[in-house]
C-alpha positions, 0 to 999 in steps of 0.5 A: 202832476209835476215834481222835482226829480234827479237821477242819481244812478242810473243802473242800478235805478236811484232816484232823488226826490224831495218830498213835502206838504200835508201828503208828501208821497201823493205825487210820488205815487202818481209816479211810481204807480206808472213805473210799478213793472221796473226795480227803483229805489227812491232816495226821498228828501223832506224839505219840510218837518215830517214831525206832524202827528197828521203826517206820519198816519198819512205816511204810514198809509200811503206806505201800505199802497206802495207795499201792494202795488209797487213792491218793486220800489224801495223808498228810504226817507233822508231826514233832516233829524233823528226825531223825524228819523224815529217817527217814519221808521215808527210807521214802518218807513225806511229811513236814516238820518242824513240832512239835507243841508249836506247838499249846499255847496261850499264852493258857491257860499265862502267868505268874501274878504274883501266885502265890506259889512254894511249890515248887522244881518241878513234874512233869506226868507221868502215871502211869507207869513210862517218865515216870521219877518217881523222879528227883525225889525228892531234891527238897526242896519238889516238887509233881506234875500226874499223871493216868492212861490205864490203863497200870496197873490201878487197884490200881497206880494207887492204890500209885503215887500212894501212893509218890508221897505217902510220899516226903516231907511236902514233895512234893505232888499237886495233884489232887483224890484219888478214891477214892485215883485222880487227878482231873483239872485243868482247865488254867487250873489246871494253869497255876496249880500251874506258877506255884507252882513254880520250876522244871519237870520232864522225866524220861522217856527217850523219849516224843512232844514232850511238852505240858508241856514248852512248857507248862512254858516259856510260864508262864515256868518254866526246864526241868530235862530229861533226855537224851532222844528224842522231840522236847521239847528243841526249844524248849529254851535253854540259858540256861535249860533245864539237861539233867542226867544221869538220877540223883536227886542230879543232877536235884536240884542243877539244879533247886537252880540254877535256882531260885537264878538267878530268871530273869524269868519273862516273859523265858523265856516271851518268847524262847520265844514268838519261836520258836514265832511264827516256826514257826508262821508256816512251817507257816501258809505251808506250809498255805496253800500246801497247801489252794492246791494242792488247788483252794482260794480261800481267802485265806492264813491271817494268823491261827494256825488252831488253838485249843491242844491242849485240845478239838482233836481228837475221840475218836470211833469210825471210823464217827462220824467218817466220818458227821460227814465225810458230812454236811459233805459234804451240806451238813447241817452 
């Protein structure tokens, strides 16, 4: 089993782990079973909404298993919404509200005053029917940032890309296309694409907190979103974010309205950062107290301890992660 993981603290051992899917704790269970003799704390970041009854019930069952099999492990859910926190606490989980969009780097995603605006809107959405790209098809000038995580077979991905390309000669795909499939863009390149657009789009009905929603805001873009579950709207402000009906004409009208208002990008970014920095301080205080409770003599955090989302977690097998932790314990790394 492969899983993403970030070693947040070596001593005491605190691990940051994204979780998701129908059984969010499945891979973690395999990991924790083998780490059971050792004391460890896990900061669990939902990368897909937990506001689903079947998933919450599964978490209830899995938490009972963890309590029995891994009593030396503490699981803390960093929930993207207050409702998510309430649901997890309701089945016995230790949960706090801390939206994962706090992790987005404001040094990477920022306004670029020298970049001219060429598009009415940008949509950063992977190849997936859940992303509802069709809602943007009536926008006059549109640029896509996209990727594939294998939800469709390669032939399906290529057909998806062709459909995006066929809508209008004024619709573009920012990614390089390699054999009909989108190549990767570096974060700085994505930020440049954002700066070529007047508005950022969020069009799915259900997902996680959607990293790109925060990326848009830090780049200074206003947002047109549909109603959604998952937590992407936590940092939305009605002064520069419109929740529009999930219908192409409504999305187009909302985009045109925000485009024409030409809200200064530094204003959107600055107001977003005010909220982000306040909540980062709350999380820093929580993590400082957690380390102290676990026996650490380290001083409280004075600076934000996460270096953005790019490369934060490392995908590896359970065995490889365990070997790294064993090497840390033995002082070899």
